[in-house]
DRENBALO-310684 format. One record per atom (N, C-alpha, C): residue in one letter; x, y, z. Coordinates in pm, whole numbers, padded with zeros to 5 digits, always signed. Layout:
BEGIN
AXYZ/...
END
This chain:
BEGIN
X+13897+10556+11369/X+14005+10491+11423/X+14051+10369+11415/X+14122+10317+11379/X+14187+10136+11328/X+14145+10093+11494/X+14135+09978+11430/X+14083+09866+11557/X+14180+09798+11641/X+14355+09845+11589/X+14414+09859+11690/X+14399+09922+11738/X+14410+10115+11706/X+14433+10162+11780/X+14336+10190+11901/X+14192+10117+11883/X+14074+10106+12002/X+14075+10034+12055/X+14150+09869+12041/X+14171+09831+12128/X+14333+09801+12189/X+14398+09918+12192/X+14516+09944+12287/X+14415+10045+12362/X+14360+10141+12320/X+14264+10285+12381/X+14193+10178+12533/X+14133+10052+12507/X+14082+09973+12570/X+14127+09891+12681/X+14282+09870+12631/X+14342+09761+12721/X+14386+09920+12825/X+14483+10019+12814/X+14481+10158+12883/X+14332+10153+12993/X+14226+10164+12950/X+14140+10232+13032/X+14152+10151+13139/X+14101+09999+13103/X+14084+09903+13158/X+14203+09868+13289/X+14306+09914+13196/X+14454+09931+13335/X+14467+10050+13434/X+14395+10140+13367/X+14387+10240+13495/X+14288+10238+13589/X+14173+10182+13555/X+14112+10142+13625/X+14046+10058+13749/X+14130+09930+13704/X+14216+09812+13782/X+14260+09862+13859/X+14330+09977+13890/X+14346+10016+14031/X+14218+10017+14127/X+14112+10097+14079/X+13939+10059+14170/X+13928+09959+14224/X+13984+09835+14214/X+13934+09724+14275/X+14015+09735+14357/X+14133+09811+14446/X+14210+09782+14499/X+14153+09867+14601/X+14071+09967+14603/X+14001+10112+14648/X+13893+10031+14743/X+13947+09980+14870/X+13836+09902+14962/X+13825+09962+15089/X+13754+09950+15155/X+13707+10005+15291/X+13667+09871+15382/X+13678+09800+15504/X+13619+09775+15580/X+13515+09772+15673/X+13471+09653+15603/X+13328+09698+15706/X+13303+09576+15809/X+13190+09530+15900/X+13160+09455+15988/X+13094+09344+15910/X+13107+09247+15967/X+13033+09116+15929/X+13035+09019+15998/X+12916+08913+15973/X+12891+08815+16070/X+12967+08682+16090/X+13009+08613+16089/X+13073+08416+16044/X+12994+08388+16114/X+12966+08261+16107/X+12968+08160+16258/X+13054+08049+16230/X+13141+08018+16291/X+13278+07900+16283/X+13204+07833+16378/X+13167+07630+16417/X+13159+07576+16502/X+13063+07617+16608/X+12897+07667+16566/X+12821+07743+16620/X+12851+07865+16703/X+12935+07917+16677/X+12980+08062+16739/X+12974+08181+16650/X+12949+08252+16705/X+12860+08359+16620/X+13005+08506+16640/X+13080+08485+16504/X+13176+08590+16547/X+13147+08726+16468/X+13222+08880+16474/X+13184+08980+16375/X+13342+08980+16382/X+13386+08992+16226/X+13469+08999+16174/X+13466+09117+16006/X+13605+09152+16084/X+13599+09290+15901/X+13683+09216+15799/X+13562+09270+15699/X+13557+09224+15539/X+13618+09363+15468/X+13645+09343+15393/X+13689+09464+15277/X+13531+09422+15158/X+13499+09539+15123/X+13458+09558+15002/X+13472+09705+14935/X+13471+09720+14774/X+13500+09810+14701/X+13405+09985+14786/X+13466+10080+14824/X+13413+10235+14833/X+13311+10235+14774/X+13248+10295+14841/X+13067+10314+14761/X+13086+10426+14703/X+13181+10491+14714/X+13192+10653+14639/X+13266+10595+14516/X+13382+10509+14557/X+13422+10464+14394/X+13355+10376+14319/X+13272+10281+14360/X+13128+10192+14292/X+13063+10274+14217/X+13016+10393+14248/X+12917+10483+14188/X+12963+10548+14107/X+13125+10576+14124/X+13162+10643+13990/X+13238+10598+13871/X+13275+10488+13901/X+13293+10351+13769/X+13214+10360+13639/X+13051+10322+13689/X+13003+10339+13585/X+13025+10473+13458/X+12993+10578+13580/X+13003+10717+13494/X+13193+10713+13396/X+13220+10691+13478/X+13421+10707+13391/X+13404+10611+13285/X+13338+10464+13294/X+13309+10407+13191/X+13238+10481+13049/X+13166+10553+13067/X+13062+10624+13009/X+13119+10746+12944/X+13172+10766+13024/X+13267+10916+12971/X+13384+10857+12849/X+13437+10699+12900/X+13536+10698+12811/X+13504+10666+12648/X+13386+10589+12642/X+13262+10549+12498/X+13275+10723+12466/X+13179+10826+12501/X+13215+10942+12455/X+13336+10989+12439/X+13418+10995+12494/X+13568+11014+12386/X+13601+10922+12283/X+13615+10807+12320/X+13652+10709+12198/X+13521+10797+12072/X+13417+10841+12102/X+13319+10914+11960/X+13396+11062+11911/X+13417+11097+12027/X+13485+11203+11983/X+13653+11237+11962/X+13684+11144+12005/X+13803+11154+11900/X+13858+11096+11805/X+13769+11015+11737/X+13765+10965+11600/X+13727+11130+11507/X+13596+11181+11562/X+13585+11289+11495/X+13667+11414+11492/X+13722+11408+11604/X+13873+11531+11623/X+13988+11457+11525/X+13993+11335+11504/X+14122+11332+11457/X+14127+11348+11257/X+13980+11360+11238/X+13903+11373+11135/X+13939+11499+11090/X+13872+11596+11194/X+13855+11755+11187/X+13955+11848+11152/X+14079+11767+11223/X+14227+11845+11247/X+14301+11750+11128/X+14324+11700+11062/X+14367+11612+10954/X+14286+11749+10817/X+14190+11784+10781/X+14106+11864+10717/X+14197+11969+10721/X+14201+12083+10848/X+14245+12203+10875/X+14360+12155+10837/X+14442+12056+10865/X+14601+12077+10835/X+14623+12067+10712/X+14526+12009+10678/X+14515+12033+10494/X+14550+12125+10453/X+14404+12193+10452/X+14396+12350+10405/X+14482+12412+10399/X+14569+12382+10533/X+14624+12561+10568/X+14760+12494+10496/X+14796+12355+10464/X+14912+12308+10424/X+14896+12331+10247/X+14783+12342+10161/X+14763+12410+10035/X+14749+12523+10045/X+14745+12631+10136/X+14724+12747+10072/X+14843+12830+10079/X+14937+12731+10124/X+15101+12795+10146/X+15194+12754+10064/X+15134+12644+09941/X+15170+12650+09839/X+15259+12553+09858/
END
């Protein structure tokens, strides 16, 4: 895979995963303002999303390796079929 294709692939995957930064949940938190303890709601990334992002990145790496192999295999198969037809 050419460096340009690999860079474009990485950019597209990062773009797709950037949506997960905005999938959040509200959780209670305590804030001390002028000696007054207040409970406020803050946002954090959902735990199910946070747990799956590393797995998605690992899968992406595996797909890059397989994609390179896939293109090479298809090229040789198509060349062999074309050569047999004469």
